[in-house]
C-alpha positions as CSV (number, residue, x, y, z in Angstrom):
1,X,-110.5,-164.7,136.7
2,X,-110.4,-162.7,139.7
3,X,-110.8,-159.0,139.6
4,X,-107.9,-156.4,138.9
5,X,-106.3,-155.4,142.1
6,X,-103.6,-152.9,143.2
7,X,-101.1,-154.7,145.4
8,X,-98.2,-151.9,145.9
9,X,-96.6,-149.2,144.3
10,X,-92.9,-148.0,143.4
11,X,-92.0,-144.2,143.2
12,X,-88.9,-145.4,141.8
13,X,-86.8,-142.7,143.9
14,X,-83.3,-143.6,142.9
15,X,-84.1,-143.6,139.1
16,X,-86.4,-140.6,139.2
17,X,-84.3,-138.5,141.4
18,X,-81.0,-139.3,138.9
19,X,-83.1,-138.3,136.1
20,X,-84.2,-135.1,137.6
21,X,-80.8,-134.2,138.9
22,X,-81.8,-134.1,142.7
23,X,-79.9,-137.1,143.9
24,X,-77.9,-136.2,147.0
25,X,-80.7,-133.7,148.1
26,X,-81.7,-134.8,151.4
27,X,-85.7,-135.0,152.0
28,X,-88.2,-137.2,153.5
29,X,-90.1,-137.5,150.0
30,X,-89.3,-137.9,146.6
31,X,-87.4,-134.8,144.9
32,X,-88.7,-133.9,141.6
33,X,-88.2,-130.7,139.0
34,X,-91.2,-129.2,137.3
35,X,-91.5,-129.6,133.4
36,X,-90.0,-133.1,133.5
37,X,-91.4,-136.6,133.5
38,X,-91.3,-139.3,136.5
39,X,-92.2,-142.8,136.2
40,X,-94.5,-144.4,138.9
41,X,-94.5,-148.6,139.1
42,X,-97.9,-150.2,139.9
43,X,-97.8,-153.8,140.9
44,X,-101.1,-155.6,140.9
45,X,-103.1,-159.0,141.3
46,X,-105.8,-160.5,139.6
47,X,-106.4,-160.6,135.6
48,X,-104.3,-158.3,133.4
49,X,-104.7,-154.5,133.6
50,X,-107.2,-153.4,130.7
51,X,-107.3,-150.0,130.3
52,X,-110.6,-150.3,128.6
53,X,-111.9,-151.7,131.9
54,X,-110.1,-150.1,134.4
55,X,-110.2,-146.4,134.9
56,X,-106.9,-145.0,136.7
57,X,-106.8,-141.2,138.0
58,X,-103.9,-139.8,139.6
59,X,-104.7,-136.7,142.2
60,X,-102.2,-134.5,142.9
61,X,-102.8,-132.2,145.5
62,X,-100.6,-129.0,146.9
63,X,-102.8,-127.7,150.2
64,X,-106.2,-126.5,148.8
65,X,-105.2,-127.1,145.1
66,X,-105.5,-130.4,143.5
67,X,-105.8,-131.6,140.2
68,X,-107.0,-134.8,138.6
69,X,-105.1,-136.6,135.9
70,X,-106.6,-139.6,134.1
71,X,-104.0,-142.2,132.8
72,X,-104.0,-142.1,128.9
73,X,-102.5,-144.7,126.4
74,X,-102.0,-142.4,123.9
75,X,-101.5,-138.7,125.2
76,X,-98.1,-136.9,124.8
77,X,-96.5,-135.3,127.7
78,X,-97.2,-131.7,127.9
79,X,-95.4,-128.6,129.3
80,X,-98.4,-126.7,130.3
81,X,-100.5,-129.1,132.2
82,X,-100.1,-132.4,134.1
83,X,-100.6,-135.8,132.1
84,X,-100.0,-139.4,133.2
85,X,-99.3,-141.8,130.1
86,X,-99.2,-145.8,130.1
87,X,-95.6,-146.7,129.7
88,X,-95.8,-150.6,129.7
89,X,-98.1,-153.6,131.1
90,X,-96.1,-156.5,132.2
91,X,-98.2,-159.4,132.9
92,X,-97.5,-163.1,133.4
93,X,-100.0,-165.9,134.4
94,X,-97.3,-167.0,137.2
95,X,-95.0,-164.2,137.8
96,X,-95.5,-160.6,139.0
97,X,-97.8,-158.1,137.1
98,X,-97.1,-154.5,136.9
99,X,-97.2,-151.4,134.6
100,X,-95.6,-148.1,134.5
101,X,-96.9,-144.7,134.2
102,X,-95.0,-141.6,133.0
103,X,-96.4,-138.5,135.1
104,X,-95.4,-135.1,134.0
105,X,-95.8,-131.7,135.5
106,X,-95.9,-128.3,133.6
107,X,-92.9,-126.2,133.7
108,X,-94.8,-123.7,135.2
109,X,-96.2,-125.6,138.0
110,X,-95.9,-124.6,141.8
111,X,-93.0,-125.4,143.7
112,X,-94.0,-127.3,147.1
113,X,-94.9,-130.9,148.8
114,X,-97.4,-132.4,147.0
115,X,-99.5,-135.4,147.9
116,X,-100.0,-138.2,145.1
117,X,-102.8,-140.9,145.1
118,X,-104.3,-143.0,142.7
119,X,-108.2,-143.9,142.0
120,X,-108.7,-147.4,140.7
121,X,-112.5,-147.1,139.1
122,X,-113.7,-150.7,137.8
123,X,-117.2,-151.8,137.1
124,X,-117.5,-153.2,140.2
125,X,-115.7,-150.8,142.7
126,X,-113.7,-147.4,143.2
127,X,-110.7,-147.4,145.5
128,X,-108.3,-144.9,146.4
129,X,-104.7,-145.4,147.2
130,X,-102.1,-142.9,148.7
131,X,-98.7,-143.5,146.9
132,X,-96.9,-140.7,149.2
133,X,-95.5,-137.3,149.0
134,X,-92.9,-135.7,146.4
135,X,-91.1,-132.3,146.6
136,X,-91.3,-130.4,143.2
137,X,-88.5,-127.9,142.4
138,X,-87.7,-125.5,140.0
139,X,-85.9,-126.8,136.9
140,X,-83.1,-124.9,135.3
141,X,-82.6,-127.9,132.7
142,X,-86.0,-127.3,131.1
143,X,-86.3,-124.8,128.7
144,X,-89.8,-123.8,129.1
145,X,-89.0,-123.2,132.8
146,X,-88.6,-119.4,133.5
147,X,-85.2,-120.4,135.6
148,X,-83.9,-122.1,132.5
149,X,-80.0,-121.5,132.2
150,X,-78.7,-122.2,128.8
151,X,-74.8,-123.6,129.9
152,X,-74.4,-127.0,131.9
153,X,-71.3,-125.3,133.5
154,X,-73.3,-122.6,135.0
155,X,-76.0,-124.7,136.0
156,X,-73.2,-126.9,137.9
157,X,-71.8,-123.8,139.2
158,X,-75.0,-121.9,140.4
159,X,-77.5,-125.0,141.2
160,X,-75.5,-128.0,142.1
161,X,-72.3,-126.5,143.7
162,X,-72.3,-126.5,147.5
163,X,-69.0,-124.4,148.0
164,X,-68.3,-121.0,147.6
165,X,-66.2,-117.9,148.1
166,X,-67.5,-114.7,149.6
167,X,-65.5,-111.6,149.1
168,X,-65.0,-109.0,151.7
169,X,-62.4,-106.4,153.1
170,X,-61.9,-103.4,150.5
171,X,-61.2,-102.9,146.9
172,X,-57.4,-102.9,147.1
173,X,-57.4,-105.5,149.8
174,X,-59.7,-108.2,149.1
175,X,-60.2,-111.1,151.3
176,X,-61.8,-114.4,150.2
177,X,-63.8,-116.2,152.5
178,X,-64.8,-119.9,152.0
179,X,-68.5,-121.0,152.6
180,X,-70.4,-124.3,152.4
181,X,-73.8,-123.9,151.3
182,X,-74.6,-127.4,152.6
183,X,-77.7,-127.8,150.3
184,X,-77.0,-131.7,150.4
185,X,-76.5,-131.9,154.1
186,X,-79.5,-134.3,155.8
187,X,-82.5,-132.7,156.0
188,X,-81.7,-129.5,154.4
189,X,-84.4,-129.3,151.6
190,X,-87.1,-129.8,154.2
191,X,-85.8,-126.9,156.1
192,X,-85.5,-124.9,152.9
193,X,-89.4,-125.7,152.2
194,X,-90.3,-124.6,155.6
195,X,-89.3,-121.3,154.6
196,X,-92.1,-121.0,152.4
197,X,-94.6,-122.5,154.5
198,X,-93.9,-120.2,157.4
199,X,-93.9,-117.0,155.4
200,X,-96.6,-114.6,156.4
201,X,-98.1,-114.6,152.4
202,X,-98.5,-118.6,153.2
203,X,-100.2,-118.0,156.8
204,X,-102.2,-114.9,155.4
205,X,-103.8,-117.0,152.4
206,X,-102.3,-120.6,151.4
207,X,-104.1,-120.9,148.4
208,X,-102.7,-117.6,147.1
209,X,-99.4,-118.3,148.1
210,X,-99.3,-121.8,146.5
211,X,-100.5,-120.4,143.2
212,X,-98.1,-117.8,143.3
213,X,-95.1,-120.2,143.7
214,X,-95.1,-120.8,140.3
215,X,-93.1,-117.7,140.1
216,X,-89.5,-117.4,140.9
217,X,-90.1,-113.7,141.2
218,X,-92.6,-114.0,143.9
219,X,-90.6,-116.7,145.6
220,X,-87.5,-114.6,145.4
221,X,-89.2,-111.9,147.3
222,X,-90.8,-114.4,150.3
223,X,-87.1,-116.0,150.8
224,X,-85.6,-112.4,150.7
225,X,-88.0,-111.4,153.6
226,X,-87.7,-115.1,155.3
227,X,-83.8,-115.3,155.6
228,X,-84.0,-112.2,158.0
229,X,-86.1,-112.5,161.1
230,X,-87.4,-108.6,161.3
231,X,-91.0,-109.2,160.1
232,X,-91.7,-113.0,160.5
233,X,-90.4,-116.3,162.0
234,X,-87.4,-115.6,159.6
235,X,-84.0,-117.4,160.0
236,X,-81.3,-114.7,161.3
237,X,-81.3,-112.0,163.3
238,X,-78.9,-109.0,162.3
239,X,-76.5,-107.6,164.7
240,X,-73.7,-104.9,164.1
241,X,-73.2,-103.8,167.7
242,X,-70.1,-105.6,168.2
243,X,-71.6,-107.0,171.3
244,X,-72.7,-110.8,170.3
245,X,-73.5,-112.2,173.9
246,X,-76.3,-114.6,173.8
247,X,-75.4,-115.6,170.1
248,X,-72.6,-116.5,167.6
249,X,-70.1,-113.6,166.3
250,X,-71.3,-113.5,162.5
251,X,-67.5,-114.0,161.7
252,X,-67.5,-117.4,163.0
253,X,-70.1,-119.0,160.9
254,X,-68.4,-120.9,158.0
255,X,-71.7,-122.7,156.3
256,X,-75.3,-122.7,156.2
257,X,-76.3,-126.0,157.7
258,X,-75.6,-124.9,161.1
259,X,-77.5,-121.9,160.8
260,X,-80.7,-123.4,159.0
261,X,-80.6,-126.3,161.2
262,X,-80.6,-124.1,164.4
263,X,-83.6,-122.4,163.3
264,X,-85.3,-125.3,162.7
265,X,-84.6,-127.1,166.0
266,X,-85.5,-124.3,167.9
267,X,-89.0,-124.4,166.7
268,X,-88.2,-121.4,164.2
269,X,-86.7,-119.1,166.6
270,X,-84.2,-116.6,165.1
271,X,-80.6,-117.4,164.7
272,X,-78.1,-114.8,166.3
273,X,-76.3,-113.4,164.5
274,X,-76.1,-112.7,161.1
275,X,-74.4,-109.6,158.9
276,X,-74.7,-109.2,155.4
277,X,-72.4,-111.9,153.9
278,X,-74.3,-114.7,156.1
279,X,-77.9,-113.4,155.2
280,X,-76.5,-113.7,151.2
281,X,-75.0,-117.0,151.8
282,X,-77.9,-118.8,153.8
283,X,-80.5,-117.2,150.9
284,X,-78.0,-118.8,148.2
285,X,-78.2,-122.1,149.7
286,X,-82.2,-121.8,150.0
287,X,-82.4,-120.8,146.6
288,X,-79.9,-123.5,144.9
289,X,-82.0,-126.0,147.0
290,X,-85.2,-124.7,145.5
291,X,-83.6,-125.0,142.0
292,X,-83.2,-121.4,140.9
293,X,-79.6,-120.3,139.8
294,X,-78.0,-117.9,142.3
295,X,-74.9,-116.4,142.9
296,X,-73.2,-114.4,145.9
297,X,-72.4,-111.0,145.1
298,X,-69.9,-108.5,146.8
299,X,-70.3,-104.8,146.0
300,X,-67.5,-102.8,147.4
301,X,-68.2,-99.4,148.6
302,X,-71.8,-100.0,149.0
303,X,-73.7,-97.0,149.4
304,X,-76.7,-96.9,152.0
305,X,-78.8,-94.2,150.8
306,X,-81.4,-93.6,153.3
307,X,-83.3,-90.2,152.0
308,X,-83.2,-91.7,148.5
309,X,-81.7,-88.7,147.0
310,X,-79.1,-91.0,145.5
311,X,-76.2,-88.5,147.1
312,X,-74.2,-89.7,150.2
313,X,-73.0,-86.6,152.0
314,X,-69.9,-87.3,154.1
315,X,-68.4,-84.8,156.7
316,X,-64.9,-84.3,157.9
317,X,-63.4,-81.6,160.4
318,X,-60.2,-79.8,159.5
319,X,-58.0,-82.6,161.0
320,X,-59.2,-85.0,158.7
321,X,-61.6,-86.9,161.2
322,X,-64.6,-88.3,159.7
323,X,-67.8,-87.0,161.7
324,X,-71.0,-89.2,162.1
325,X,-73.4,-86.5,160.8
326,X,-76.4,-87.6,158.6
327,X,-77.8,-91.0,158.2
328,X,-76.3,-92.0,154.9
329,X,-73.3,-94.2,155.0
330,X,-70.9,-96.2,152.6
331,X,-70.5,-99.8,153.6
332,X,-66.8,-101.2,152.7
333,X,-68.7,-104.0,151.4
334,X,-72.1,-105.2,150.9
335,X,-73.1,-108.6,149.8
336,X,-76.4,-109.9,148.2
337,X,-77.1,-112.4,145.7
338,X,-78.2,-112.8,142.1
339,X,-80.9,-115.2,141.0
340,X,-81.3,-116.1,137.1
341,X,-85.1,-115.8,136.1
342,X,-87.4,-114.3,133.4
343,X,-88.9,-111.0,134.3
344,X,-92.1,-110.9,132.0
345,X,-93.7,-108.1,134.5
346,X,-90.9,-105.8,133.1
347,X,-91.1,-106.2,129.5
348,X,-88.6,-107.6,127.2
349,X,-84.9,-107.2,127.9
350,X,-85.0,-107.6,131.7
351,X,-84.5,-111.4,131.9
352,X,-81.5,-112.8,133.3
353,X,-79.6,-111.9,136.7
354,X,-81.7,-110.1,139.2
355,X,-80.9,-108.5,142.9
356,X,-82.1,-110.3,145.9
357,X,-80.8,-108.8,149.2
358,X,-82.0,-110.3,152.5
359,X,-80.1,-108.1,154.7
360,X,-82.7,-105.8,156.4
361,X,-81.8,-102.2,155.3
362,X,-84.8,-100.7,154.2
363,X,-88.7,-101.9,154.0
364,X,-89.9,-102.9,150.3
365,X,-93.7,-102.9,150.5
366,X,-94.0,-102.9,154.1
367,X,-91.3,-105.9,154.5
368,X,-87.5,-106.0,155.2
369,X,-86.8,-107.5,151.8
370,X,-84.9,-106.3,148.4
371,X,-85.9,-107.2,145.0
372,X,-85.7,-108.8,142.4
373,X,-84.1,-105.7,140.9
374,X,-83.0,-106.9,137.3
375,X,-79.4,-106.1,137.0
376,X,-79.9,-104.7,133.5
377,X,-82.5,-102.2,134.9
378,X,-79.9,-100.9,137.1
379,X,-77.6,-100.4,134.5
380,X,-79.9,-98.4,132.2
381,X,-81.1,-96.8,135.2
382,X,-84.7,-97.6,135.1
383,X,-85.4,-96.5,138.6
384,X,-89.2,-96.8,137.9
385,X,-88.8,-100.7,137.5
386,X,-89.8,-103.0,140.3
387,X,-88.5,-104.1,142.5
388,X,-86.5,-101.6,144.6
389,X,-84.3,-100.6,141.4
390,X,-83.7,-97.0,143.0
391,X,-82.4,-98.4,146.3
392,X,-79.8,-101.0,144.5
393,X,-78.8,-98.4,142.0
394,X,-78.1,-96.0,144.7
395,X,-75.7,-98.8,146.4
396,X,-73.6,-99.0,143.2
397,X,-73.9,-95.5,141.6
398,X,-74.5,-92.9,144.4
399,X,-72.4,-89.7,143.8
400,X,-70.5,-89.0,147.0
401,X,-70.5,-85.4,148.2
402,X,-67.6,-84.9,150.9
403,X,-67.6,-81.5,152.9
404,X,-65.0,-80.1,155.3
405,X,-66.5,-78.2,158.1
406,X,-65.9,-76.1,160.9
407,X,-68.6,-74.6,163.7
408,X,-71.6,-75.9,161.2
409,X,-69.9,-74.0,158.1
410,X,-68.6,-75.7,155.0
411,X,-65.1,-75.0,154.0
412,X,-64.6,-77.3,151.0
413,X,-66.9,-79.5,148.7
414,X,-65.9,-82.3,146.4
415,X,-68.0,-84.8,144.6
416,X,-66.6,-88.3,143.9
417,X,-68.6,-90.0,141.1
418,X,-66.2,-93.2,141.1
419,X,-66.0,-94.2,144.7
420,X,-69.2,-95.8,145.1
421,X,-69.8,-99.3,143.8
422,X,-65.8,-99.3,142.9
423,X,-65.8,-103.1,142.4
424,X,-68.6,-105.7,142.1
425,X,-67.3,-109.4,142.4
426,X,-68.4,-112.6,142.4
427,X,-66.9,-116.5,142.3
428,X,-65.9,-117.4,139.0
429,X,-67.7,-120.5,137.6
430,X,-65.4,-123.6,138.1
431,X,-62.6,-121.7,140.1
432,X,-61.8,-120.4,143.3
433,X,-61.1,-117.0,141.9
434,X,-62.7,-113.7,141.8
435,X,-64.9,-112.4,138.6
436,X,-65.1,-108.9,138.3
437,X,-68.8,-108.1,137.1
438,X,-68.9,-104.0,137.9
439,X,-69.4,-103.6,133.9
440,X,-72.8,-105.4,134.3
441,X,-74.3,-102.8,136.6
442,X,-72.5,-99.3,135.6
443,X,-70.8,-97.4,133.2
444,X,-67.5,-96.1,133.8
445,X,-66.9,-92.5,134.9
446,X,-63.7,-90.6,134.2
447,X,-61.4,-90.1,136.9
448,X,-60.7,-86.6,138.6
449,X,-57.2,-84.8,139.0
450,X,-56.3,-84.7,142.7
451,X,-53.5,-82.8,144.6
452,X,-53.2,-85.0,147.3
453,X,-53.1,-88.7,147.4
454,X,-52.7,-91.5,149.9
455,X,-51.2,-94.8,149.0
456,X,-50.8,-98.0,151.2
457,X,-47.4,-99.5,150.4
458,X,-48.7,-103.1,151.0
459,X,-51.7,-105.1,152.1
460,X,-52.0,-104.7,155.9
461,X,-52.1,-107.8,157.8
462,X,-52.8,-108.5,161.6
463,X,-49.5,-108.2,163.6
464,X,-47.8,-105.7,160.8
465,X,-47.3,-102.3,160.7
466,X,-49.3,-100.5,158.4
467,X,-47.0,-98.5,156.0
468,X,-48.2,-95.8,153.5
469,X,-47.3,-92.5,151.7
470,X,-48.9,-89.3,151.5
471,X,-48.2,-87.5,148.2
472,X,-48.9,-84.0,147.6
473,X,-48.7,-82.0,144.4
474,X,-48.6,-78.5,143.9
475,X,-50.3,-77.4,140.6
476,X,-49.3,-73.8,140.9
477,X,-46.3,-71.9,139.8
478,X,-45.8,-70.4,143.5
479,X,-44.4,-71.9,146.3
480,X,-46.9,-73.0,149.1
481,X,-46.8,-73.0,153.0
482,X,-49.4,-76.3,153.8
483,X,-50.6,-78.0,157.1
484,X,-51.0,-81.6,156.7
485,X,-53.4,-83.5,159.1
486,X,-53.3,-87.5,159.1
487,X,-56.0,-89.3,160.9
488,X,-56.8,-93.1,161.4
489,X,-59.9,-94.2,162.9
490,X,-61.4,-97.8,163.4
491,X,-64.7,-98.7,161.7
492,X,-67.0,-101.6,161.0
493,X,-67.9,-102.2,157.2
494,X,-71.3,-101.0,157.3
495,X,-71.3,-97.8,159.2
496,X,-69.2,-94.4,159.8
497,X,-66.0,-94.6,161.9
498,X,-65.5,-94.5,165.4
499,X,-62.8,-92.6,167.7
500,X,-59.2,-91.7,166.4
501,X,-56.8,-94.2,167.2
502,X,-53.8,-92.7,165.4
503,X,-52.9,-89.1,164.3
504,X,-50.2,-86.9,162.7
505,X,-50.0,-83.3,162.0
506,X,-47.2,-81.5,160.2
507,X,-45.9,-78.2,158.4
508,X,-45.2,-78.8,154.6
509,X,-43.5,-76.6,152.5
510,X,-43.5,-77.3,148.8
511,X,-41.9,-75.5,145.8
512,X,-43.8,-74.7,142.5
513,X,-44.8,-77.6,140.4
514,X,-43.3,-79.9,143.0
515,X,-44.6,-83.2,144.2
516,X,-43.9,-84.3,148.1
517,X,-43.9,-87.7,149.1
518,X,-44.3,-88.3,153.1
519,X,-44.0,-91.8,154.5
520,X,-46.0,-93.0,157.6
521,X,-46.3,-96.3,159.5
522,X,-49.1,-97.0,162.3
523,X,-47.5,-100.0,164.4
524,X,-49.5,-103.0,165.4
525,X,-49.7,-101.7,169.0
526,X,-51.2,-98.5,168.0
527,X,-54.1,-100.3,166.0
528,X,-54.5,-103.7,167.9
529,X,-58.1,-104.4,168.5
530,X,-59.9,-105.1,171.5
531,X,-63.1,-107.0,170.0
532,X,-63.0,-110.0,167.8
533,X,-62.9,-108.9,164.0
534,X,-62.4,-110.9,161.1
535,X,-61.1,-108.1,159.3
536,X,-60.7,-104.9,161.1
537,X,-61.3,-102.0,159.1
538,X,-59.8,-98.3,158.8
539,X,-60.7,-95.0,157.9
540,X,-57.4,-93.0,156.8
541,X,-57.8,-89.6,155.7
542,X,-55.2,-86.4,155.0
543,X,-56.5,-83.0,155.0
544,X,-54.1,-80.4,153.5
545,X,-54.7,-76.8,154.2
546,X,-53.1,-73.8,152.2
547,X,-52.2,-71.6,155.1
548,X,-52.3,-68.5,153.0
549,X,-55.7,-69.1,151.2
550,X,-57.2,-71.3,153.7
551,X,-58.1,-73.8,151.0
552,X,-58.5,-77.4,151.9
553,X,-58.2,-80.5,150.0
554,X,-58.9,-84.1,151.4
555,X,-57.8,-87.8,150.3
556,X,-59.3,-90.7,152.3
557,X,-59.1,-94.6,151.8
558,X,-60.8,-97.1,153.9
559,X,-59.1,-100.5,153.9
560,X,-59.2,-103.6,155.8
561,X,-56.4,-105.6,157.9
562,X,-56.3,-109.1,156.7
563,X,-55.8,-111.9,159.3
564,X,-53.1,-114.5,158.5
565,X,-54.1,-117.4,156.7
566,X,-54.5,-121.1,157.7
567,X,-52.8,-123.4,155.2
568,X,-54.3,-126.7,154.4
569,X,-52.3,-129.7,152.7
570,X,-54.0,-132.8,151.6
571,X,-52.1,-136.2,151.2
572,X,-52.0,-137.5,147.9
573,X,-54.2,-134.6,146.8
574,X,-54.7,-135.8,143.1
575,X,-55.9,-139.4,144.3
576,X,-58.8,-138.5,146.7
577,X,-61.4,-141.3,146.2
578,X,-64.8,-141.6,147.4
579,X,-65.6,-143.8,150.7
580,X,-61.4,-143.9,150.9
581,X,-60.1,-142.5,154.3
582,X,-57.7,-139.3,153.6
583,X,-55.2,-137.4,155.5
584,X,-55.2,-133.5,155.7
585,X,-52.9,-131.4,157.5
586,X,-54.0,-127.6,158.9
587,X,-50.7,-125.6,159.1
588,X,-50.3,-122.2,160.9
589,X,-47.2,-119.9,161.8
590,X,-47.8,-117.6,164.7
591,X,-46.7,-114.4,163.2
592,X,-47.1,-112.5,166.7
593,X,-44.6,-111.6,169.4
594,X,-46.6,-113.5,171.9
595,X,-47.9,-116.7,172.4
596,X,-51.9,-117.1,171.2
597,X,-54.4,-119.4,172.1
598,X,-57.9,-120.4,170.5
599,X,-60.0,-122.9,169.0
600,X,-59.3,-124.6,165.5
601,X,-62.6,-126.0,163.7
602,X,-62.2,-127.9,160.6
603,X,-65.5,-128.8,158.8
604,X,-66.4,-130.0,155.1
605,X,-69.5,-131.1,153.7
606,X,-69.5,-134.4,151.9
607,X,-65.9,-135.0,153.8
608,X,-66.5,-135.1,157.3
609,X,-69.6,-136.5,159.1
610,X,-68.9,-134.2,162.0
611,X,-66.5,-131.0,162.7
612,X,-63.0,-131.7,164.0
613,X,-62.4,-129.1,166.9
614,X,-59.5,-128.8,169.1
615,X,-57.7,-126.1,171.6
616,X,-54.6,-124.7,170.6
617,X,-51.8,-122.6,172.1
618,X,-49.1,-121.4,169.4
619,X,-45.6,-120.0,170.8
620,X,-44.2,-116.9,169.0
621,X,-43.1,-117.5,165.4
622,X,-43.9,-121.3,166.2
623,X,-45.4,-123.4,163.2
624,X,-48.0,-126.1,164.2
625,X,-49.4,-128.8,161.8
626,X,-52.4,-130.5,162.8
627,X,-53.3,-133.7,161.1
628,X,-57.3,-134.3,160.2
629,X,-58.7,-137.6,158.9
630,X,-61.9,-137.4,156.8
631,X,-63.7,-140.2,154.6
632,X,-65.4,-138.5,151.5
633,X,-69.2,-139.4,151.1
634,X,-69.7,-137.6,147.9
635,X,-67.7,-137.4,144.4
636,X,-67.3,-134.1,142.7
637,X,-65.7,-130.6,144.0
638,X,-65.8,-130.4,147.9
639,X,-64.1,-127.9,150.3
640,X,-62.4,-128.4,153.4
641,X,-62.5,-125.3,155.6
642,X,-60.7,-124.4,158.8
643,X,-61.4,-121.6,161.2
644,X,-59.1,-120.6,164.3
645,X,-60.6,-118.1,166.7
646,X,-58.1,-116.6,168.8
647,X,-58.7,-114.9,171.8
648,X,-55.7,-112.6,172.2
649,X,-55.4,-110.9,169.8
650,X,-59.1,-111.3,169.1
651,X,-59.3,-112.3,165.7
652,X,-60.6,-115.2,163.5
653,X,-58.5,-116.9,160.8
654,X,-59.6,-118.8,157.9
655,X,-58.1,-121.3,155.3
656,X,-59.8,-123.6,152.6
657,X,-58.9,-126.2,150.3
658,X,-61.1,-127.5,147.2
659,X,-60.7,-131.5,146.8
660,X,-61.7,-133.1,143.7
661,X,-63.2,-136.4,145.0
662,X,-63.1,-139.0,142.7
663,X,-65.7,-141.9,141.9
664,X,-64.3,-145.3,142.9
């Protein structure tokens, strides 16, 4: 009978990707998870395959690293090394002849794009066959993997889900921003792998980089640096100037695919422009695609401590105007990600969520990156723990020392231990609501007594007046003659405010142990912006001066003015079926006293092949209804999101709708 000859191979792409929970990820290769077996079928001609006569050896190569795995009849799959086990041998005298091999990778294998070859050694010849390539990812379903996550619901949320909510604004006026992570969009996984291949670590020493890629701590540090473009061929260029010419205003992005695709299509030139929520959302996409459970976190009143003394110094003048003195600042909100992984480098007790921050703020070991900092280490004030725990600790826990000054002289000082890290939040798993995780980062401080306070009467919305009260309490048994100075300044979320746009100064008489409340309104005309802002921010402060004693006390509030929302309605919302045409309607009522014009964009990963875009002009108080047809391509929870970029007043409006697509 003639010699055993390999005819062809089948990498069983559909079955393997279903078993490895990588179906839906778009790649030019087979996509697998480490620590789990996959099946390869080998079709052959000639006499029956005899494991005693033919020796089969798989060669698995990753750059300069390679391993030889002989096919065995008896070996058990292993979680610590590559194994190949013969499963079954189908041979008939007339029909096709085939056998299947189960290949297993160790749970600590490096992630990357591997080449798979088979060497067949017989008594007469040695032949090598190229089977193709496969992309190996981390495996949160495998208990031996260092990113293992216990709960299926949490794996669904933090690895598989491609829809998210980003929280912005201020603690008392939170804005929910829809974001499409887009990890299932065409070619996305291949682009995410490119971040690893283009990293300075890979360029400097490929072999060392590929070996280190077994560790999610290392991967997180590489991706944190590669999402910004400061030190490398990274994805996004930051811009906080307000001038976004030559690029895209960060407020206009609504998903990661456009950004990552633009980066890949321009030969890896940085995409203009990002701010913290854009950096974090793109990093979340990349980490989820690589198989590392990740969520997006917002820290409200986030300290940027430039001199590393864990104290933020703020200066006001007597009129309540905030002064741009010193390098420290408090961002109204700052957005980073947490990724789930073991931390054997820190000793026991620090596994779990780790802060990673791709926004370029400060250097870590010479590069703009941050983390992974164990959330538990931040909570325990372990400022000696790597990586970058002191910086993140200050972001959520720094004291704020507020000083009122005149001619360089400090008139009064107040220390606030509560303001920084006022609220730390993320999207609640399985719902489009917010989850408060402040207690995971910090212990609560006691509230301090105060003689003056500011209170917004309702959440400020673009087009409406800002209404607030100033409440003054005299804690002494004698009447007082006071001066009241109220000041409102525009600000960007990540820096100190600019010029005053509204102020009020009054004399106030107050009786012994009396409380006085004074009402103020700032009209839309007085705060209307000139630049397109998604959420305009205001620093509002009041200084009360005791005329007799010259003592001063200050209260301040930073808040955002929300844009009105777009409403999305779905026809037959509870019977949306895969591959069946559906109709959505975007509804918006113009709240302004003038006609507004702008561009409406509707997108939805897995719902719309291409974005729907249209120009609109809407008369004062007019309601428009725009129909959008879509055909869902994937089952599960999907999100349709709409944005309307208006020219005058320059603002960006958003709306979203979660749709549960049923299998046919």
